[in-house]
C-alpha positions in Angstrom: 13.2 17.2 -24.5 12.5 20.7 -26.0 10.7 20.6 -29.4 11.1 23.6 -31.7 9.0 23.8 -34.9 10.9 26.6 -36.7 14.4 27.4 -37.8 14.3 31.1 -37.8 14.5 33.3 -34.7 15.6 30.3 -32.6 16.0 31.3 -28.9 19.7 31.9 -27.9 19.6 29.2 -25.3 18.8 26.6 -28.0 21.6 27.7 -30.3 25.1 26.3 -30.1 23.9 22.7 -29.9 25.4 19.6 -31.4 22.8 18.5 -33.9 22.2 15.2 -35.7 20.4 15.9 -39.0 18.3 13.4 -40.9 14.8 12.0 -41.5 15.4 9.2 -39.0 12.3 7.3 -40.1 12.2 4.3 -37.7 15.0 5.7 -35.5 16.7 2.3 -36.2 20.1 1.2 -34.9 22.0 3.0 -37.6 20.2 6.2 -36.8 20.8 5.6 -33.1 24.5 5.6 -33.7 24.3 9.0 -35.4 22.2 10.3 -32.5 24.4 8.9 -29.8 27.5 10.4 -31.5 25.8 13.8 -31.3 25.1 13.2 -27.6 28.6 12.1 -26.9 30.1 15.2 -28.6 27.7 17.5 -26.7 28.7 16.0 -23.4 32.4 16.4 -24.2 31.9 20.0 -25.2 29.5 20.9 -22.5 26.7 21.7 -25.0 23.1 20.6 -25.6 22.5 17.7 -27.9 19.7 17.7 -30.5 18.2 16.4 -33.7 16.9 18.0 -36.8 14.0 16.2 -38.6 11.7 17.2 -41.4 7.9 17.2 -41.7 6.6 15.9 -44.0 9.1 13.4 -45.1 10.7 14.7 -48.4 9.3 11.7 -50.3 5.8 12.7 -49.2 6.4 16.3 -50.3 7.7 15.4 -53.7 5.2 12.6 -54.4 2.1 13.4 -52.4 -0.1 11.1 -54.6 2.0 8.0 -53.8 1.4 6.6 -50.3 4.6 6.4 -48.3 5.3 3.7 -45.7 6.3 5.8 -42.7 7.8 3.6 -40.0 7.4 6.3 -37.3 4.9 9.1 -37.6 6.2 12.3 -36.0 4.7 11.9 -32.5 6.3 8.4 -32.1 9.5 9.6 -33.7 9.8 12.4 -31.1 9.1 9.9 -28.3 11.9 7.7 -29.6 14.3 10.6 -29.9 13.5 11.7 -26.3 14.0 8.2 -25.0 17.6 8.3 -26.4 18.3 11.3 -24.2 18.4 14.3 -26.6 18.0 17.7 -25.1 16.1 19.2 -28.1 14.7 18.4 -31.5 14.0 20.8 -34.3 11.0 19.8 -36.5 11.5 21.8 -39.7 8.7 22.1 -42.3 9.8 20.6 -45.5 8.2 22.9 -48.0 8.9 24.5 -51.3 11.2 27.1 -49.8 13.3 24.5 -48.1 13.3 22.2 -51.1 14.6 25.1 -53.3 17.7 25.9 -51.2 21.0 24.9 -52.6 23.3 22.8 -50.5 25.4 25.9 -49.7 22.3 28.0 -48.8 20.9 25.2 -46.6 24.2 25.0 -44.6 24.5 28.7 -44.4 20.9 29.9 -43.8 19.5 26.9 -41.9 22.3 25.1 -40.1 24.7 28.0 -39.3 22.5 31.1 -39.1 19.1 29.7 -38.2 19.9 26.8 -35.9 23.3 28.1 -34.8 24.8 24.6 -34.7 28.2 24.3 -33.2 28.6 20.8 -34.6 26.7 18.6 -37.0 26.6 14.8 -37.1 25.2 12.9 -40.1 25.1 9.4 -41.6 27.4 8.3 -44.4 24.6 8.6 -47.0 23.3 12.0 -45.9 22.4 14.3 -48.8 20.8 17.7 -48.7 20.0 20.8 -50.7 18.1 21.2 -54.0 18.1 18.0 -55.9 19.9 16.3 -52.9 23.2 17.4 -54.5 25.0 18.3 -51.2 27.5 15.7 -50.1 29.0 15.0 -46.7 32.4 16.2 -48.0 30.8 19.5 -49.1 29.1 19.9 -45.7 32.4 19.4 -43.9 34.0 22.1 -46.1 31.2 24.5 -45.6 31.3 23.8 -41.9 35.0 24.9 -41.7 34.0 28.2 -43.4 30.8 28.7 -41.4 32.1 27.7 -38.0 30.6 24.4 -37.2 32.2 21.0 -37.0 31.0 17.9 -39.0 31.2 14.2 -38.1 30.1 11.6 -40.6 29.1 8.2 -39.0 30.1 5.1 -41.0 27.5 2.5 -42.0 26.2 0.4 -39.1 24.9 -3.1 -39.6 25.1 -6.8 -38.9 25.9 -9.9 -40.9 27.3 -7.9 -43.8 24.1 -5.8 -44.2 23.6 -2.2 -43.3 20.7 -1.1 -41.2 18.3 0.9 -43.3 14.7 2.1 -43.2 14.1 0.6 -46.7 15.1 -2.8 -45.5 12.9 -2.6 -42.5 9.9 -1.7 -44.7 10.6 -4.7 -46.8 10.8 -7.0 -43.8 7.4 -5.7 -42.6 5.9 -6.2 -46.0 7.1 -9.8 -45.8 5.7 -10.3 -42.3 9.2 -10.5 -40.9 8.5 -8.8 -37.6 11.6 -10.2 -35.7 13.9 -9.2 -38.6 12.5 -5.7 -38.6 12.9 -5.4 -34.8 16.5 -6.6 -34.9 17.3 -3.6 -37.1 15.1 -1.2 -35.1 16.3 -2.2 -31.6 12.7 -2.4 -30.5 9.4 -4.1 -31.7 7.9 -2.1 -34.5 4.5 -0.6 -33.6 1.5 1.2 -35.0 0.0 4.0 -32.9 -3.6 5.2 -33.3 -7.0 5.8 -31.8 -9.2 2.8 -31.4 -12.1 3.3 -33.8 -15.4 1.6 -34.7 -15.4 -1.8 -36.4 -18.0 -4.0 -38.1 -18.6 -5.9 -34.9 -18.1 -9.3 -36.6 -15.3 -10.3 -34.1 -17.7 -9.7 -31.1 -20.3 -11.8 -32.8 -17.8 -14.6 -33.2 -16.8 -14.4 -29.6 -13.6 -12.4 -30.2 -14.3 -8.7 -29.6 -11.4 -6.8 -31.3 -10.1 -3.3 -31.2 -9.7 -1.6 -34.5 -6.8 0.7 -35.2 -6.5 2.6 -38.5 -3.5 1.9 -40.7 -2.0 5.0 -42.4 -1.7 5.1 -46.2 1.3 3.2 -47.4 1.5 0.8 -44.4 1.3 -2.2 -46.7 2.0 -4.9 -44.2 1.8 -8.6 -45.0 -1.8 -9.7 -44.5 -2.4 -12.4 -42.0 -2.4 -13.2 -38.3 0.2 -11.9 -35.8 1.2 -12.3 -32.2 1.0 -8.7 -30.9 1.2 -6.6 -27.7 -1.1 -3.7 -27.2 -0.1 -0.9 -24.8 -2.3 1.9 -23.4 -2.2 4.1 -20.3 1.0 2.5 -19.1 -0.4 -1.1 -19.4 0.4 -3.8 -21.9 -1.7 -6.7 -23.0 -0.9 -9.8 -25.1 -3.0 -10.0 -28.3 -3.7 -12.0 -31.4 -4.0 -9.6 -34.3 -5.1 -9.4 -37.9 -4.1 -7.3 -40.8 -6.0 -7.8 -44.0 -9.1 -7.1 -46.1 -11.4 -9.8 -44.3 -12.0 -11.9 -47.5 -14.4 -14.2 -45.7 -16.9 -11.3 -45.5 -16.0 -9.7 -48.9 -12.8 -7.9 -49.7 -12.4 -4.3 -48.7 -9.8 -1.9 -47.3 -7.0 -3.4 -45.2 -7.7 -3.2 -41.5 -5.8 -3.8 -38.3 -7.7 -5.6 -35.6 -6.4 -7.0 -32.3 -8.1 -9.4 -29.8 -6.6 -8.7 -26.4 -6.1 -12.0 -24.6 -7.6 -12.2 -21.1 -8.9 -8.6 -21.2 -12.3 -7.2 -20.4 -12.8 -3.5 -21.1 -13.6 -0.8 -23.6 -10.7 1.0 -25.3 -12.9 2.8 -27.9 -11.5 6.3 -28.5 -8.3 5.5 -26.6 -4.8 5.8 -28.0 -2.9 2.5 -28.2 0.4 1.2 -29.4 0.2 -2.1 -31.2 3.6 -4.0 -31.3 4.1 -6.6 -34.0 5.9 -9.6 -32.4 5.5 -12.5 -34.9 3.7 -13.4 -38.0 1.6 -16.6 -37.4 -0.1 -17.4 -40.7 -1.3 -15.9 -44.0 -4.8 -14.5 -44.5 -7.3 -17.0 -45.8 -11.0 -17.3 -46.7 -13.3 -19.5 -44.7 -16.5 -21.2 -45.9 -18.5 -20.2 -42.8 -18.1 -17.8 -39.8 -18.0 -20.9 -37.6 -15.0 -22.2 -39.4 -13.3 -18.8 -39.0 -14.1 -18.8 -35.2 -12.6 -22.2 -34.8 -9.4 -21.1 -36.5 -9.3 -17.9 -34.4 -9.3 -20.1 -31.3 -6.2 -21.8 -32.7 -4.6 -18.5 -33.5 -5.1 -17.3 -29.9 -3.4 -20.4 -28.6 -0.5 -19.8 -31.1 -0.2 -16.2 -30.0 -0.2 -17.1 -26.4 2.7 -19.6 -26.9 4.8 -17.1 -28.9 4.2 -14.3 -26.4 4.9 -16.5 -23.4 8.3 -17.3 -24.9 9.0 -13.6 -25.5 8.0 -12.7 -22.0 10.4 -15.3 -20.6 13.3 -13.7 -22.4 12.6 -10.8 -24.8 15.3 -10.6 -27.4 14.9 -6.9 -27.6 16.0 -6.5 -24.0 19.6 -6.2 -25.2 18.9 -3.0 -26.9 19.1 0.3 -24.9 16.2 2.0 -26.8 13.9 -0.9 -26.1 14.7 -0.8 -22.4 14.0 2.9 -22.3 10.7 2.4 -24.0 9.7 -0.6 -21.8 9.9 1.6 -18.6 6.8 3.4 -19.9 4.9 0.2 -20.8 5.1 -2.3 -18.0 3.5 -5.8 -18.4 -0.1 -6.3 -17.5 
């Protein structure tokens, strides 16, 4: 997938594409329908398919002092978009210039002239332009004048509820990993470099890897069944998110103990998949009591992950299957 980080002076070969436009945080099943519609139109018309995303997320731009729970930082988002089969993605800087464009100017200067879109696909709730005043109806009208088609994808959901990034964040804040995954079409994950920890896990007989959480990732604190992927390998794990109250409260951390693994992942990039919430965080009277509970947690994680390995519920989703090809089991 070609990645273009500007909207002016776009090479001619990348113009004329069918473009899905949105923030696509999480690239959930609703987003995937928008993106697949762009791919389908492009195939019918013999054109390239693409997406347009923004960095930073507009909410981060307008409220930089308020941590925002990003489901998919840009590198992971691009990987997900590529796995869906897009030919190209434009990563547009969301800055003061872009934020000040009216809806008409955005359609004219960015979509038509800059990106040279032949067709645009958006979700039903798409808004754009200064103050988010642009509507899908206005975009379609502008497209007829400016020379690009517009398709608006209806809400996508299950059980009477529409898939949405906001709902997924709420599920994760509640520790509802399976519910979040059902909307995403894959297990939600944190990606990061393994960094130094306090070494307490090793002292208790459970050496853990430590992966930084980004500001705003206010996950439910407690113990999780996880899978950790690195270098094309995947390992089962019992993981922890919390402030380690037994040793004095501090910043929330993400730690994972890889089951049946001996090695050093320090400084390596890993993906940590959240599979199931096992129990809430708690304080223990002694480190020995904590270690005893951790042994129980490992047994619980093994049982949950063995059940998942026997029949992963995410296997029915195309995006999960595409991602799984790059992360085989241990």
